[in-house]
Residue, then its C-alpha position, 0 to 999 in steps of 0.5 A: m441094264s440096256e435095250d441090248h440087254l433085253l434084246a439078248e434075253v428074249s427067247v423065240d424058242r420060248a415064245w414058239k413053245s408058247i404058241e404050240s401050246m395055245v393051238s394044241q390045248f385051246p383050239s376054237r377059242l371062241a369067246g363064251s366058250d369053254a376052250c376060251w375060259q380055259a385058255a384065260g386061266f392058262v395064260d394066267e398061270q404062265l404069267r405067275a409062273v414067271g413072277v408077273k402079277s396076274e388078274l383074271m377079269e370076269y364080266p358078261g359079254l354079248v357073243s355070237f355062236p354061227q351055226k347053219a347057213t344055206l345059199e341057193i340060186i334059184s334064177p336063171e339056173y339052180r345052184a346050191i352054194p356053200a356058205n358060213v353064217l357071219g357073227h351076230s347076223v340076224s337069223t332067218g329062222t326056218k323061213p328063208v330070205e329070198g331076192e334079187l342079188v346086186d353086186a355093190g362093189r366094194g360096199t361104201w355108202e356111195s357104191c351102194e347108193e349107186k347100185d340101189i341095194a334097197g329091197k335086194i340082197a347086197m354082195t360085196d368083198l370081204s376086205y377092210f375098205p371098208p370092213r365088213q361090220e360097216k359094210q353090214r351097217i350101210f346095207a341095212n341103212q339103205g334097205a337091203l334085205a341080206g348081205i353076201f360077203l366073198n372071201w378073200g384069198y386066190a381066185d380059185s379058193k373054195i375056203l369059207p370065212f369066218g368073221s362078225v359083222k357087228p358094228c357096235w364096239g364092245n358090249p351095247t348100250r340101251l341106245t346102240m343096242r337100238t341103233e348100231m347091232p346088226a339088222i339083216p342076215c349075213l353069209g360068207i362064201s368062198r372066193a371062187d363061188g362069189l366071183t362066179l356069182r359076180k359074173m352072173c350078176a354082170e350078165s344077168r338078173v340073178k335071184v337067190r335065196l338064203t337061211a342063217i341060223c346064229s345064236n346071239e347071247w350074253r355069256p361070262l367072259r374072262q381074260a388075263i391082265g398081266w402087271v409088270q411093276g416098275g421100280g421107279g415109283s412112277p404110277e405111269f404105264a404103258i399097255l401091251g395088248g391084243h386079242m386071245d380069243s379066236w374063230f374055229g381052228q388053231a387061229a395060230s396067227d390070230n392071235a396065238s403068236g401075239n399072246a406068245i409075244f405078250m407072255e415072253i415080253a412080260r417074262v423078260f420085263q418082269k426079271h428087270a422090273a426093278e430098273l424100269k421107271r414105269n409099269l407095264a399092263v399086258g392085256f389078253w383081251v376076250g370078246h374081240e372076234t365074236g363080240t367086237m372089241i368087248g374085252s379091250s373096251h371093258f379094260v378101258d371102262t374099268y381102269w378109266d381113271d387110271l388111264r387118264e391119269n397115267g396111261v402113256a401108250y398103247i402097243q397093239v399086237d395082232q397077226p405077227a410073224l405071218k409067213g411070206t411078209t417082207e415089208w414093216e408096216t406100222r400104224s400110229d398116232y402122229e405124236l409117236h411115229d418119229y419115236h417108233a421110226a427110230v426103234e424100227r431103223r435101229i432094230l431092223g436095219s436097212g433091209w426093211h421096207l418101212g410103211w406107216k399109216r395113221f392109227v385108226k379104230t380097228g383091232d382092239a383100239s379101244f383106247f381112242g376116247v380115253g385119249v392114250p396114243a398107240i402103236a401097232g407094228r407087224s411084218a406085212f405082205s407086199a401090195a402085189t401079193v395083197e392084190a394077188m390074194g384078193n385083198a387079204n392083207l393078213g393072208w388067204w387063210h385069214h378068219s378060216i379053218e386053214n389058219t394053222m402053225d403052217v402060216l407062221d415063220k419063227k424067224l419073223l417071230e423073233v423080229h417081232l419080239k425084238v421090235h416090241v422090246g424096242y417100243l416098250w423099253g423107251m416108253l418105260t425108261a426114258p425120263i420124258l416121254p417121247a411124244r412130239f406134237t408138232p406133227t399131230v397139230k400140223k396135220i389137223v391144220d392141213r385138214l382143216k385147210e382141205l376142208a375149209p372150201q366146204g366149211d363156210p356154213v359151219k365158219l370153219a375159217g375161224v377154226v383154222q385161226i385157232a388151230k394155227e395158234a395151237l401149231a405155233a404153240a406145239e412148235r414152241l413146246d417141242t423145242a423146249v422139251d427136246v432141250w430137257r431131253q438132252q440133259a443127263n439129269v432132269p429135275a423131278a418137277i420138270e420131268q412131272a410137268v412135261n409129262r403131265t403136259l404130254k399126256g394132256l395133249s394127247r388125251i385132247l388130241v387122240p380123240l379129237g383126231g380119230t373119233v366121232a363119238g368123242i371122249y365117252g363113247q365108241d364109234p362103230y367098228g369101221l366107221s367110214a368117217q374114221s378113214t379120215l382125220l377129224p372124222g367128225l367133219f367127214d359129212l361136210g361135202r354130203m351136207n353141202s350137196l343136199p338142197p337147202q331146205a332138205e330135212e337131212r341137210e338141217m340135221l347134218f348141219r346140226e351135227l357138223i357145227r357142234q363138231r366144228n365147235r369140238v374141234a375149236d374148244s380142243m385147239r384152244e385147250a391144246r394151245d393154252l395147255a402148251n403155252r403154259t407148259v413152255a413158260a413153266i419149263a423154258k431153260 
């Protein structure tokens, strides 16, 4: 078997029929609904039919069913505006919320402070910078009465958006139920009406009144997990996953097209399972849309021991094959960049522009804490197209009733199938895992140097030195491992030692580079700090801007000194692990 052999066997026709079956038999796959429950059973049957071992995981989930919304301008003129309640919104009951409307710009912490949104109803774009969950959190923390979100799309679009504003990642704990659940009512309105309101706010004082009715309740959920058992005897495994649940309507691209890729790839890899060195888990997560990543985080919590010992990579697929996309964009952890870029060049050829961004906690990226590195690649719109669609980077139809089969491109679906076969082929067959850590540690050193001028209160200079030592160790390790990668036959002891170290470095560096909460928690969805590497140090600038005796400064200092210590310890661990392995495997 070869990669070319597998590429020739994947069938876009089979995948396309799977999409058609999903959207026709199970539209409106809201987590906690009968349709979603039945869709999980359908996936389970499809996996079993092609010989894939399948598991139906059942668990409770705090999910949301938005109901009725009203929005009225009451001054300077009266007008009723169509609106949707956003998922997990606080309900107003029959008593409306009334107040001055203020345009909060992008909805960042800084723009909201500038607009002084306390005691007002804040309005912002429904974009991903920051995501709506983080905007709701910022609105609530700064004392807004409610939030109104303008849909993306073209300027004259009257489409109403769906979406959740729940920052809490997965099911809440006792703490996050108090600190990370939505605290205000939130509505979504069309792009056209939102731009009208924005113009009114720029010209005069605007007062609005709104109601929101939303049912937020615990319901039984289930999701299918496929397991392709490789014949190589290794307990290691990669995870191919993305959400199965959806908002109202067909949700063809979100994420029926991704689910079809999962089923087809599982079929082909199962056919050749005996020739795989490692295993493959295929996750059809539920509780993504109306619960904020319940299913994937439940999988991580449940399979924690196996993931810590044996998880090699998470390949995430969400919204593939969007009609009109012309570029390829991948998000990944630094250590996997060289690997997936080579796959993309090999399979896509020279006709595609390849873009890249650091992988952050979006989509079902529940694997940061457990320390499994990730790749998420898909075709993307050009920057000019995204701007024209009101920053709708996933299409003007995203999270709306217009997400039908018409938004998909069958030829692009075939491209996605082949690229993802390529991602998984090396992961599941190469003797030595493809991770290289010099790029990762170098980026950490660079980030620490960037922060150093602000870091004197927490003694950041000492951490920079430890990180430089870790970088030198990572360089020595990559050089030594590359020598073994070039060998036709790698001794089993060397292979095991190297792969154990590569997984160990991911366990240290993935949570450090991408989370505030660390190994055992989940940061709120879209947390602003995650936009930067080493997000635990994100607030250094804010701390330094506060008066020396300010209470908030002391609290921030305590958080930041502990985050500084976390970085220092992680760099020591990475340095020492790399050095020990080099001593053991140097040829």
